[in-house]
C-alpha distance (Angstrom), angle and dihedral (degrees) to the residues before:
residue distance angle dihedral
X1 . . .
X2 3.85 . .
X3 3.75 124.1 .
X4 3.84 114.5 -113.4
X5 3.71 109.6 -112.9
X6 3.86 117.3 -116.0
X7 3.84 129.6 -158.9
X8 3.80 94.1 -98.4
X9 3.94 89.6 53.5
X10 3.70 95.0 47.8
X11 3.83 113.6 103.4
X12 3.75 113.9 -107.1
X13 3.84 122.5 -123.9
X14 3.69 125.9 -163.8
X15 3.84 116.8 -126.7
X16 3.80 116.9 -98.9
X17 3.71 93.8 -109.4
X18 3.83 97.2 49.8
X19 3.81 117.4 110.4
X20 3.68 114.8 -108.7
X21 3.82 91.9 -140.4
X22 3.80 139.1 20.7
X23 3.92 110.6 -72.7
X24 3.74 129.2 -143.2
X25 3.77 118.7 -85.4
X26 3.89 104.2 -124.2
X27 3.76 91.2 -166.0
X28 3.80 88.8 73.4
X29 3.79 93.6 47.7
X30 3.81 127.2 101.4
X31 3.91 92.1 -141.1
X32 3.81 95.5 53.2
X33 3.89 116.1 102.0
X34 3.73 136.3 170.7
X35 3.84 116.1 -126.4
X36 3.80 128.9 -153.8
X37 3.85 91.4 -127.8
X38 3.81 106.6 109.6
X39 3.80 90.0 -154.7
X40 3.79 95.8 50.0
X41 3.85 106.0 26.0
X42 3.84 97.8 161.4
X43 3.74 129.0 65.7
X44 3.87 142.3 176.5
X45 3.78 120.9 -151.3
X46 3.76 93.5 -164.3
X47 3.87 93.2 58.4
X48 3.88 91.0 30.5
X49 3.90 97.4 -132.6
X50 3.78 141.4 113.4
X51 3.70 124.9 -148.9
X52 3.89 150.3 161.8
X53 3.85 93.5 -99.5
X54 3.78 135.1 49.2
X55 3.85 107.8 -75.9
X56 3.73 92.8 -121.0
X57 3.81 89.5 57.7
X58 3.75 92.6 49.2
X59 3.71 92.2 49.7
X60 3.89 93.2 47.1
X61 3.95 88.0 49.2
X62 3.82 92.8 51.8
X63 3.81 102.4 37.3
X64 3.75 104.6 21.9
X65 3.85 91.2 -130.4
X66 3.76 134.1 89.2
X67 3.70 121.7 -91.4
X68 3.89 111.9 -75.7
X69 3.91 95.1 -158.9
X70 3.85 99.3 57.2
X71 3.75 107.9 138.4
X72 3.94 117.4 177.9
X73 3.76 114.1 -122.7
X74 3.78 115.4 -104.8
X75 3.86 121.8 -102.4
X76 3.77 88.4 -119.4
X77 3.85 93.4 60.0
X78 3.78 90.3 50.1
X79 3.71 94.8 47.8
X80 3.83 92.8 44.4
X81 3.89 89.6 53.8
X82 3.85 93.9 52.4
X83 3.67 97.8 44.3
X84 3.88 118.8 129.5
């Protein structure tokens, strides 16, 4: 006799559009910028495009790899933004 499979026993499968690994966080990148276009609010200066999703997500969807141009923002920029 075999045990009936319940939902908790069933193997989980990621959705087709889910990334296979962690993606780059564009908010920490020097090339990322916010546009004033409500249909394309995110941009990347390195790839020279604007879009409706974060640029790292767009790059991953198109190429299947992480962003090659990610460059961490400098400490100076972070401190300047959080000044009193």
